C-alpha positions as CSV (number, residue, x, y, z in Angstrom):
1,M,-100.3,25.5,-18.8
2,D,-101.1,22.2,-20.4
3,T,-97.6,20.9,-19.9
4,V,-97.3,22.1,-16.3
5,R,-100.8,20.9,-15.3
6,A,-100.0,17.4,-16.8
7,A,-96.8,17.3,-14.7
8,F,-98.7,18.3,-11.6
9,R,-101.4,15.6,-12.2
10,D,-98.9,12.9,-13.1
11,E,-96.7,13.5,-10.0
12,C,-99.6,13.8,-7.6
13,A,-101.3,10.7,-9.0
14,R,-98.0,8.7,-8.7
15,L,-97.6,9.9,-5.0
16,E,-101.2,9.0,-4.3
17,G,-100.6,5.5,-5.5
18,V,-97.5,5.2,-3.3
19,L,-99.4,6.5,-0.2
20,R,-102.2,3.9,-0.7
21,D,-99.5,1.2,-0.5
22,L,-97.9,2.3,2.8
23,D,-97.9,0.5,6.2
24,A,-98.7,2.3,9.4
25,V,-95.1,2.1,10.6
26,D,-94.0,3.9,7.4
27,L,-95.6,7.1,8.6
28,D,-93.2,7.4,11.5
29,R,-90.0,6.8,9.6
30,P,-87.5,9.7,9.7
31,T,-87.0,11.8,6.6
32,P,-84.1,13.8,5.1
33,C,-86.1,16.9,6.2
34,P,-85.6,16.8,10.0
35,P,-87.3,17.0,12.4
36,W,-90.1,15.7,10.2
37,A,-91.2,12.1,10.1
38,V,-92.9,10.8,6.9
39,R,-96.4,11.8,8.2
40,D,-95.2,15.4,8.8
41,L,-93.6,15.7,5.4
42,L,-96.8,14.3,3.8
43,A,-98.8,16.9,5.7
44,H,-96.6,19.6,4.3
45,V,-96.9,18.2,0.7
46,R,-100.7,17.9,1.1
47,T,-101.0,21.5,2.1
48,G,-98.8,22.7,-0.7
49,A,-100.5,20.6,-3.3
50,G,-103.9,22.0,-2.3
51,R,-102.9,25.6,-1.9
52,L,-104.4,26.8,-5.1
53,V,-108.0,26.1,-4.0
54,G,-108.0,29.0,-1.6
55,M,-105.8,31.2,-3.9
56,L,-108.2,30.8,-6.8
57,A,-111.2,31.6,-4.6
58,A,-109.6,35.0,-3.7
59,P,-109.5,38.1,-5.9
60,A,-106.8,38.1,-8.5
61,P,-104.0,40.7,-8.3
62,E,-103.7,43.3,-11.0
63,R,-100.4,42.2,-12.3
64,A,-97.8,39.5,-11.8
65,E,-94.7,40.5,-9.9
66,V,-92.6,37.2,-9.7
67,D,-92.2,34.1,-11.7
68,A,-91.6,30.5,-10.4
69,A,-87.9,31.1,-10.1
70,G,-88.4,34.3,-8.2
71,Y,-90.8,32.6,-5.9
72,F,-88.0,30.5,-4.4
73,G,-86.2,33.5,-2.7
74,A,-84.5,33.8,0.6
75,A,-87.6,35.1,2.4
76,K,-89.3,31.7,1.9
77,F,-86.5,30.1,4.0
78,A,-86.1,32.7,6.7
79,P,-85.9,31.1,10.2
80,E,-89.3,32.3,11.3
81,V,-90.9,31.0,8.1
82,D,-89.2,27.7,8.5
83,R,-90.4,27.4,12.1
84,D,-94.0,28.1,11.0
85,R,-93.7,25.6,8.2
86,I,-92.3,22.9,10.5
87,D,-94.8,23.4,13.3
88,G,-97.7,23.7,11.0
89,A,-97.0,20.5,9.2
90,R,-96.6,18.6,12.6
91,R,-100.0,20.0,13.8
92,E,-101.7,19.0,10.5
93,A,-100.1,15.5,10.6
94,R,-101.8,14.8,13.9
95,E,-105.2,15.3,12.3
96,L,-104.7,12.4,9.9
97,P,-103.4,9.5,12.1
98,G,-103.5,6.5,9.7
99,V,-102.5,5.5,6.2
100,P,-106.1,5.6,4.8
101,E,-106.6,9.1,6.1
102,V,-103.3,10.4,4.9
103,A,-103.8,8.9,1.4
104,E,-107.4,10.2,1.1
105,G,-106.4,13.6,2.5
106,F,-103.7,14.0,-0.2
107,A,-106.0,12.8,-2.9
108,R,-108.7,15.3,-2.0
109,A,-106.2,18.1,-1.8
110,W,-104.5,17.7,-5.1
111,R,-107.7,16.8,-7.0
112,A,-109.5,19.8,-5.7
113,A,-106.6,22.0,-6.8
114,D,-106.5,20.5,-10.2
115,A,-110.3,21.1,-10.6
116,A,-109.8,24.7,-9.5
117,V,-107.1,25.1,-12.1
118,A,-109.2,23.6,-14.8
119,A,-112.0,26.0,-14.1
120,A,-109.8,29.1,-14.0
121,P,-109.8,31.5,-17.0
122,S,-106.8,31.8,-19.2
123,G,-104.2,34.2,-17.9
124,R,-105.5,34.1,-14.3
125,L,-103.2,35.6,-11.7
126,V,-103.0,34.6,-8.0
127,R,-101.5,35.9,-4.8
128,T,-99.5,33.5,-2.6
129,R,-99.6,33.3,1.2
130,H,-96.3,35.2,1.1
131,G,-97.8,38.0,-0.8
132,D,-96.3,37.3,-4.2
133,A,-98.5,38.1,-7.2
134,M,-97.9,35.4,-9.9
135,A,-99.4,34.0,-13.0
136,L,-101.3,30.8,-12.2
137,T,-99.1,28.7,-14.5
138,E,-96.0,30.0,-12.7
139,F,-97.4,29.1,-9.3
140,L,-98.5,25.7,-10.5
141,R,-94.9,25.2,-11.6
142,T,-93.8,25.7,-8.0
143,R,-96.3,23.0,-6.9
144,V,-94.7,20.6,-9.3
145,V,-91.4,21.3,-7.7
146,E,-92.7,20.8,-4.2
147,V,-94.4,17.5,-4.9
148,A,-91.6,16.2,-7.1
149,V,-88.6,17.2,-4.9
150,H,-90.3,16.1,-1.7
151,G,-91.2,12.9,-3.5
152,L,-87.4,12.2,-3.7
153,D,-87.2,12.8,0.1
154,L,-90.1,10.4,0.7
155,A,-88.6,7.7,-1.5
156,D,-85.4,7.9,0.5
157,A,-87.3,7.7,3.8
158,L,-89.3,4.7,2.6
159,D,-86.2,2.9,1.0
160,R,-87.8,3.0,-2.4
161,R,-86.5,3.8,-5.8
162,P,-87.4,7.4,-6.9
163,W,-90.8,7.5,-8.6
164,L,-90.3,10.9,-10.2
165,T,-92.5,11.1,-13.4
166,P,-91.0,12.1,-16.7
167,T,-93.3,15.1,-17.1
168,A,-92.6,16.4,-13.6
169,A,-88.8,15.8,-14.0
170,A,-88.9,17.9,-17.2
171,V,-90.7,20.8,-15.6
172,V,-88.5,20.8,-12.5
173,A,-85.2,20.4,-14.5
174,D,-86.2,23.2,-16.9
175,L,-86.9,25.5,-13.9
176,L,-83.6,24.6,-12.2
177,A,-81.6,25.1,-15.4
178,G,-83.3,28.5,-15.8
179,G,-80.9,29.7,-13.1
180,G,-78.0,29.1,-15.4
181,P,-77.3,32.4,-17.1
182,G,-74.7,34.8,-15.8
183,P,-75.0,38.6,-15.9
184,G,-76.3,39.8,-19.3
185,E,-77.2,36.3,-20.5
186,P,-80.7,35.3,-21.6
187,A,-83.2,34.6,-18.9
188,A,-83.9,31.2,-20.3
189,G,-80.4,30.1,-19.2
190,R,-78.0,27.7,-20.8
191,P,-78.1,23.9,-21.3
192,V,-76.5,21.8,-18.6
193,P,-72.9,21.1,-19.6
194,D,-72.7,17.9,-21.6
195,E,-69.6,16.9,-19.7
196,L,-71.7,16.3,-16.6
197,G,-73.8,13.6,-18.3
198,W,-76.7,14.2,-16.0
199,D,-80.3,13.1,-16.8
200,A,-83.2,15.1,-15.4
201,L,-83.4,13.1,-12.2
202,T,-79.7,13.6,-11.5
203,L,-80.0,17.3,-12.1
204,V,-82.9,17.6,-9.7
205,R,-81.0,15.7,-7.0
206,K,-77.8,17.6,-7.5
207,A,-79.3,21.0,-7.8
208,T,-81.4,20.6,-4.7
209,G,-78.7,19.1,-2.5
210,R,-80.2,15.7,-2.3
211,V,-77.0,14.2,-3.8
212,P,-73.6,16.0,-3.2
213,L,-71.5,17.2,-6.1
214,T,-68.3,15.3,-6.8
215,S,-65.0,17.3,-7.2
216,A,-65.1,16.5,-10.9
217,E,-68.6,18.0,-11.2
218,R,-67.6,21.1,-9.3
219,A,-64.7,21.5,-11.6
220,V,-66.9,21.4,-14.7
221,L,-69.4,23.9,-13.2
222,D,-66.5,26.3,-12.2
223,R,-64.9,26.0,-15.6
224,T,-68.1,26.6,-17.6
225,G,-69.6,29.2,-15.2
226,W,-72.9,27.3,-15.3
227,R,-75.3,28.1,-12.4
228,W,-78.6,26.7,-11.4
229,L,-81.5,28.2,-9.6
230,S,-80.6,28.5,-5.9
231,F,-83.4,27.7,-3.5
232,G,-83.3,30.3,-0.7
233,G,-80.3,32.1,-2.3
């Protein structure tokens, strides 16, 4: 929990700093997540970062049923879920029209979630809005993924260098690489093939489709049989 919480705090604090430095015109820039503009994507990230406040106020399930990797299943990306996600973010974005409101809204959301996590007992379980029963640490891991990966989208939209923090990069890369084992192999997965020469940022970009694979990289993956966690697969 300490490692994952530190990653959540670091990545959210970094994004908060970026938001406070935006201009009004930045909020209407297109993003790599159409049809969202920057303001819509930020509304989505704000909601996701603050999700744990309500979850921790609700009764805990009796047992965990999925981990962070299992959370990113096909049901989360079904057409009807996507439509609700897109429309909901656009509605929420209209409630915070300017940069100060957007920055403060995100700051309040992630800090309230962090405070709720700090007050939660060890081993606390939560139930997601999709009905998944999870360990708090595992769900917080998904929040690191959301803030970090969409941070890459926002950096692209704002024409900025990626601000992915080392702690968040490590958590996300570890989760993505956990999809590596084939049938009968350990759940922890296998290391990324050395031939690829990828750092954590490159792994996150490649594994989430933010940067396409080269033919040489595909050949290495095919030859080694290495697989990563497939979002929506």
